[in-house]
C-alpha positions as CSV (number, residue, x, y, z in Angstrom):
1,M,-11.0,-3.1,5.0
2,L,-12.6,-0.6,2.8
3,D,-13.8,-1.0,-0.8
4,N,-13.0,1.4,-3.5
5,P,-16.0,2.4,-5.7
6,N,-13.7,3.1,-8.7
7,P,-12.1,0.0,-10.1
8,K,-8.6,1.6,-10.6
9,P,-5.3,1.0,-8.9
10,I,-5.0,1.6,-5.2
11,Y,-1.7,1.7,-3.6
12,N,-1.9,0.8,0.1
13,S,1.0,1.2,2.5
14,A,2.6,-2.0,3.6
15,I,1.5,-1.1,7.1
16,A,-2.1,-1.1,6.0
17,V,-1.6,-4.6,4.5
18,A,0.1,-5.8,7.6
19,N,-2.8,-4.5,9.7
20,W,-5.2,-6.5,7.4
21,L,-3.1,-9.6,8.1
22,I,-3.2,-8.9,11.9
23,T,-7.0,-8.4,11.7
24,M,-7.4,-11.7,9.8
25,N,-5.3,-13.4,12.4
26,R,-7.6,-12.2,15.1
27,A,-10.5,-14.1,13.5
28,D,-8.4,-17.1,12.3
29,P,-5.4,-17.4,14.6
30,S,-2.2,-18.7,12.9
31,D,0.7,-17.7,15.1
32,L,1.4,-14.5,13.1
33,T,4.9,-13.4,14.0
34,H,6.9,-10.5,12.7
35,L,8.9,-12.8,10.5
36,K,5.7,-14.4,9.1
37,I,4.1,-11.0,8.4
38,Q,7.2,-10.0,6.4
39,K,6.9,-13.2,4.2
40,M,3.2,-12.8,3.8
41,L,3.6,-9.2,2.6
42,Y,6.0,-10.6,0.0
43,F,3.5,-13.2,-1.2
44,A,0.6,-10.8,-1.2
45,Q,2.6,-8.3,-3.3
46,G,3.8,-11.0,-5.7
47,W,0.4,-12.5,-6.3
48,H,-1.2,-9.1,-6.6
49,L,1.4,-8.1,-9.2
50,A,0.9,-11.4,-11.1
51,H,-2.9,-10.9,-11.2
52,F,-3.3,-7.2,-11.6
53,D,0.0,-5.9,-13.0
54,F,0.4,-3.2,-10.4
55,P,1.6,-3.3,-6.8
56,L,-0.6,-3.9,-3.8
57,F,1.5,-1.5,-1.7
58,E,4.0,1.2,-2.5
59,D,6.8,0.3,-0.1
60,P,9.8,-1.5,-1.5
61,I,10.6,-5.1,-0.5
62,E,14.3,-5.8,0.3
63,A,16.4,-9.0,0.3
64,W,17.5,-9.6,3.9
65,K,19.1,-12.5,5.5
66,H,15.9,-14.3,6.4
67,G,14.1,-13.4,3.2
68,P,12.1,-10.5,1.8
69,V,11.4,-7.6,4.2
70,V,9.5,-4.4,4.1
71,R,11.6,-2.0,6.0
72,S,8.8,0.3,7.1
73,V,7.0,-2.6,8.7
74,Y,10.2,-3.9,10.2
75,W,10.8,-0.7,12.1
76,E,7.3,-0.7,13.4
77,L,7.6,-4.3,14.7
78,K,11.3,-4.4,15.6
79,S,10.5,-4.6,19.3
80,Y,9.0,-8.0,18.8
81,S,11.2,-11.0,18.4
82,K,10.9,-13.1,15.3
83,D,8.8,-15.6,17.2
84,D,6.4,-13.3,19.1
85,S,2.8,-13.4,17.9
86,I,1.6,-10.0,16.7
87,T,-1.9,-9.1,17.8
88,E,-1.8,-5.3,18.0
89,L,-2.4,-3.2,14.9
90,I,0.4,-0.9,13.7
91,E,0.1,2.8,13.9
92,G,1.2,4.8,10.9
93,Y,3.5,7.8,11.2
94,T,4.8,10.6,9.0
95,L,7.8,12.8,9.5
96,N,7.0,16.5,10.1
97,G,10.2,18.4,10.4
98,F,12.1,16.6,13.1
99,D,9.1,15.0,14.8
100,Y,6.9,12.1,13.8
101,E,3.2,12.6,13.7
102,A,0.8,9.7,14.2
103,L,-1.5,9.0,11.2
104,G,-3.7,6.6,13.0
105,T,-4.1,2.9,12.1
106,P,-4.0,2.5,8.3
107,E,-6.7,0.2,6.8
108,M,-6.2,-1.7,3.6
109,L,-8.3,-0.7,0.6
110,F,-9.4,-3.1,-2.2
111,F,-10.1,-1.7,-5.7
112,C,-12.4,-4.6,-6.5
113,D,-13.9,-7.9,-5.2
114,K,-11.3,-9.9,-7.1
115,A,-8.5,-8.2,-5.2
116,K,-10.2,-9.0,-1.9
117,D,-10.7,-12.6,-3.0
118,L,-7.0,-12.8,-3.9
119,M,-6.0,-11.6,-0.4
120,L,-8.2,-14.2,1.2
121,S,-6.5,-16.8,-1.0
122,V,-3.1,-15.6,0.1
123,W,-4.2,-15.8,3.7
124,D,-5.6,-19.3,3.2
125,E,-2.5,-20.5,1.5
126,Y,0.2,-19.1,3.7
127,A,-1.2,-18.3,7.2
128,K,-1.2,-22.0,8.4
129,Q,2.5,-22.5,7.4
130,S,5.2,-21.6,9.9
131,A,7.3,-18.5,9.4
132,W,10.4,-20.7,8.8
133,D,8.6,-22.7,6.1
134,L,7.8,-19.4,4.4
135,V,11.4,-18.3,4.7
136,S,12.4,-21.5,3.0
137,I,9.9,-20.9,0.2
138,T,11.2,-17.4,-0.3
139,H,14.8,-18.7,-0.5
140,A,14.0,-21.1,-3.3
141,K,16.5,-21.3,-6.2
142,D,15.7,-18.6,-8.8
143,S,13.1,-16.9,-6.6
144,P,13.2,-13.0,-6.6
145,W,14.9,-13.1,-3.2
146,D,17.5,-15.6,-4.4
147,K,18.2,-13.7,-7.6
148,V,18.8,-10.4,-5.7
149,A,20.5,-11.7,-2.5
150,N,22.8,-14.1,-4.5
151,A,23.5,-11.9,-7.5
152,L,27.2,-11.9,-8.2
153,P,28.0,-8.5,-6.7
154,N,25.9,-9.2,-3.7
155,R,26.9,-12.8,-3.0
156,M,29.1,-13.7,-0.1
157,T,32.5,-15.2,-0.8
158,A,32.9,-18.9,-0.1
159,S,34.8,-18.2,3.0
160,E,32.0,-16.1,4.5
161,N,29.4,-18.1,6.4
162,E,27.3,-15.2,7.8
163,W,25.7,-12.1,6.5
164,G,27.3,-8.9,7.9
165,G,24.0,-8.2,9.6
166,D,20.3,-8.9,9.1
167,Y,20.0,-6.9,5.9
168,Y,21.8,-5.7,2.8
169,D,19.7,-2.8,1.5
170,L,19.0,-4.7,-1.7
171,I,15.6,-3.9,-3.3
172,I,13.8,-6.8,-5.0
173,P,12.5,-5.2,-8.3
174,I,8.7,-5.2,-8.8
175,E,9.2,-6.5,-12.4
176,L,11.2,-9.5,-11.1
177,M,8.5,-10.3,-8.6
178,K,5.7,-9.9,-11.3
179,S,7.4,-12.2,-13.8
180,Y,8.2,-14.8,-11.2
181,F,4.7,-15.1,-9.8
182,K,3.1,-14.9,-13.2
183,K,4.9,-18.2,-14.1
184,Y,2.7,-19.9,-11.5
185,L,-0.7,-18.5,-12.7
186,P,-3.0,-20.9,-14.6
187,H,-2.7,-20.4,-18.3
188,D,-6.3,-19.1,-18.6
189,N,-5.4,-15.9,-16.7
């Protein structure tokens, strides 16, 4: 959790943000599961966009069956079930030719104290809720997930009662998230 001396945009990886959540969970345990990390990444990204007009992390968020998911974090945590509590930090990797090279454990950077305060607020607001409560919130009518997952070309037909799998490869646009979360900001912001 490093501070940036220059107050300009910093783009973290989603893995660095997930590691921050895992570190917070060590100090303030909240049954942080893989599913819950995914939803908290979505809320952190949404509120960051609403407050600062640029993304907290660079990785896209996709509309999957159980809500928003960051694929890079999904692949790193896929060995955990949706209900296993995550306590180990995630290693970052990069592709070098045909091999993956370890990058170490990415840490989240904050470009200012207000950004750090915002993340603490996100933690306080969502960490105590269950993963399934967060799934329900992300599935709300007219939410970014709902608009992408249930857009006419993406929507299942009435006869289908299951998604074809866990995910659809549908990116939730940054601008859609920003406008949605901005609606919930106090008017003085």
